[in-house]
Each structure stands twice: as structure tokens, then as C-alpha cells.
C-alpha positions as CSV (number, residue, x, y, z in Angstrom):
1,X,8.6,104.6,74.5
2,X,5.0,104.1,73.2
3,X,3.6,107.6,72.0
4,X,0.4,106.1,70.6
5,X,-2.7,107.8,72.0
6,X,-4.7,105.0,73.8
7,X,-7.7,105.3,71.6
8,X,-5.4,104.7,68.8
9,X,-3.6,101.8,70.3
10,X,-6.9,100.2,70.8
11,X,-7.9,100.5,67.2
12,X,-4.6,98.9,66.1
13,X,-4.9,96.0,68.8
14,X,-8.7,95.5,67.6
15,X,-7.3,95.2,64.0
16,X,-4.5,93.0,64.8
17,X,-7.0,90.6,66.7
18,X,-9.5,90.7,63.6
19,X,-6.3,89.7,61.4
20,X,-5.7,86.7,63.9
21,X,-9.4,85.8,63.7
22,X,-9.0,85.7,60.0
23,X,-5.8,84.0,59.8
24,X,-7.0,81.3,62.1
25,X,-10.3,81.2,59.8
26,X,-8.3,80.7,56.7
27,X,-6.1,77.8,58.6
28,X,-8.9,75.5,59.6
29,X,-6.4,72.4,59.1
30,X,-4.5,73.8,62.2
31,X,-6.0,72.0,65.1
32,X,-6.5,73.4,68.5
33,X,-4.1,70.5,70.2
34,X,-1.4,71.9,67.7
35,X,-2.0,75.5,68.8
36,X,-2.0,74.2,72.6
37,X,1.1,72.3,71.8
38,X,3.1,75.0,70.2
39,X,1.8,78.2,71.7
40,X,-0.1,77.3,74.8
41,X,-3.6,78.7,73.5
42,X,-6.2,77.6,71.1
43,X,-9.3,78.9,69.8
44,X,-11.2,78.0,72.6
45,X,-8.9,80.0,74.9
46,X,-9.4,83.1,72.6
47,X,-13.2,82.4,73.2
48,X,-12.7,82.7,77.1
49,X,-10.6,85.6,76.8
50,X,-13.1,87.1,74.7
51,X,-16.1,86.3,76.8
52,X,-14.4,87.6,79.9
53,X,-13.1,91.1,78.0
54,X,-17.0,91.3,77.2
55,X,-18.0,90.7,80.8
56,X,-15.5,93.5,81.9
57,X,-17.1,95.6,79.5
58,X,-20.6,95.0,81.0
59,X,-21.8,93.1,78.0
60,X,-23.2,89.3,78.8
61,X,-22.0,86.6,76.5
62,X,-22.1,83.1,77.3
63,X,-19.1,80.6,76.1
64,X,-21.2,79.4,73.3
65,X,-21.7,82.8,71.9
66,X,-18.0,83.6,72.2
67,X,-16.9,80.3,70.6
68,X,-19.1,81.3,67.5
69,X,-17.5,84.8,67.2
70,X,-14.2,83.2,67.3
71,X,-14.7,80.2,65.3
72,X,-16.9,82.0,62.7
73,X,-19.7,79.3,63.3
74,X,-21.2,77.6,65.9
75,X,-18.5,75.3,67.7
76,X,-20.3,71.9,67.1
77,X,-20.5,72.6,63.2
78,X,-16.7,73.7,63.2
79,X,-16.0,70.6,65.2
80,X,-17.9,68.2,62.8
81,X,-16.6,69.9,59.6
82,X,-13.1,70.8,60.5
83,X,-11.8,69.0,63.8
84,X,-9.7,65.7,63.4
85,X,-8.7,63.0,66.1
86,X,-5.8,64.1,68.0
87,X,-2.7,61.7,67.4
88,X,-1.2,59.6,70.3
89,X,2.0,61.9,69.9
90,X,-0.2,65.1,70.0
91,X,-2.0,63.8,73.3
92,X,1.2,62.9,74.7
93,X,2.7,66.2,74.4
94,X,-0.6,68.1,75.5
95,X,-0.6,65.8,78.5
96,X,3.0,66.3,79.3
97,X,2.5,70.1,79.3
98,X,-0.7,69.9,81.4
99,X,1.4,67.8,84.2
100,X,4.3,70.2,83.8
101,X,2.0,73.2,84.5
102,X,0.4,71.5,87.8
103,X,3.9,70.9,89.2
104,X,4.9,74.5,88.7
């Protein structure tokens, strides 16, 4: 069904990923816990996936370096500038989801 050559498909995927990062950068108001509660992943997950993908290509990248790529700045700076305290409701939903995952 997909007639796109693999090289072109990778370029398209890379561009879509860049747009995702740009969108997340423009929506710093969206907290990681909200992303986790709604989508099951957050900026930290993307950082881990990025680090793993780099490793698969023979590129050594530590977690802090990967987070800086995903966040567009050092994580501690992003956290100080944009991260807000999670509400009790957000934490409850997150903890419920974590409990559900462990029971599966």
C-alpha cells in the first residue's frame, strides 16, 4: 500500500518529528503530566526514544543531551521556567494509569 521509497519515507518522518517538536515548543503551557494522562507519553519519553534511536545508530547521547534536544534548552532551565505543580487530580489520574499498567 505504501509506495514511498524508504529514504523518502525517513525524510518525511523526520520532518513530521521536527514539526512535533516545534509544536511542543510552542505549547510550553502543556505540562508533561497532561501529555502522559492523555496520550501515554511526554517530552521525557520522547527524550528516551531519541536517545535509544541515537544509540541504535552508533551515536552516544546521554539522557540530559537528549532532553536538551527535545526541550530546546537544558531540562533544568525548562523546568524552572515552564513546569507548574501538578494538581491533585492530575496526580491521581497519573497514579491510576500507572497502577493499571502494572496490573496488566
